[in-house]
C-alpha positions in Angstrom: 2.8 -34.2 -2.1 2.1 -32.4 1.1 2.8 -28.1 0.4 3.4 -26.4 4.0 1.3 -24.2 4.5 3.7 -20.9 4.6 6.2 -20.5 1.1 8.9 -17.9 0.9 8.5 -15.7 -2.6 11.7 -14.3 -4.1 11.1 -11.1 -5.6 13.9 -10.1 -6.3 18.1 -11.2 -5.1 17.1 -8.3 -2.1 13.3 -8.8 -1.2 12.2 -12.3 0.1 8.4 -12.6 0.6 7.2 -14.7 3.1 3.7 -15.6 2.1 0.9 -17.9 3.9 -0.7 -20.5 1.7 -5.0 -19.2 1.2 -5.6 -23.3 0.3 -3.0 -25.6 1.8 -3.8 -28.1 -0.6 -3.2 -25.1 -4.4 0.0 -24.0 -5.6 1.2 -20.3 -4.6 -1.2 -17.7 -6.0 -0.8 -13.6 -5.7 -4.0 -13.6 -3.8 -1.7 -15.4 -0.4 -1.8 -13.6 2.7 1.7 -11.2 3.0 3.3 -12.1 6.2 6.5 -10.2 6.8 9.5 -9.2 4.6 12.8 -10.0 4.8 16.2 -8.8 2.6 18.1 -12.2 3.9 17.3 -15.4 2.5 18.0 -16.8 5.0 16.3 -15.5 7.6 12.7 -15.5 5.7 13.6 -20.2 4.9 13.7 -20.1 8.8 11.8 -17.8 9.7 8.7 -20.1 7.4 10.2 -23.0 8.5 9.4 -22.2 12.2 5.7 -21.0 11.6 5.4 -23.9 9.3 6.1 -26.7 12.0 4.3 -24.3 14.8 1.2 -24.4 12.7 2.2 -28.4 12.4 1.6 -28.3 16.2 -1.6 -26.3 16.4 -4.8 -27.6 16.4 -6.8 -27.1 12.9 -10.4 -25.5 14.0 -12.2 -26.3 10.5 -11.6 -30.5 12.1 -13.8 -29.5 15.6 
């Protein structure tokens, strides 16, 4: 199963963090970079989905 590069972490019913996975093939970790915080769950998931789509479209510089 492919993991999304960006994901939402729920800290509480009112705090949702969008994080960037440190390693794309590993499970989420406390060392993953914080990208943005939200107080509305839907907004956090929409933001993570949009940047995951952008990430898929951009070339991976590590393979160039």
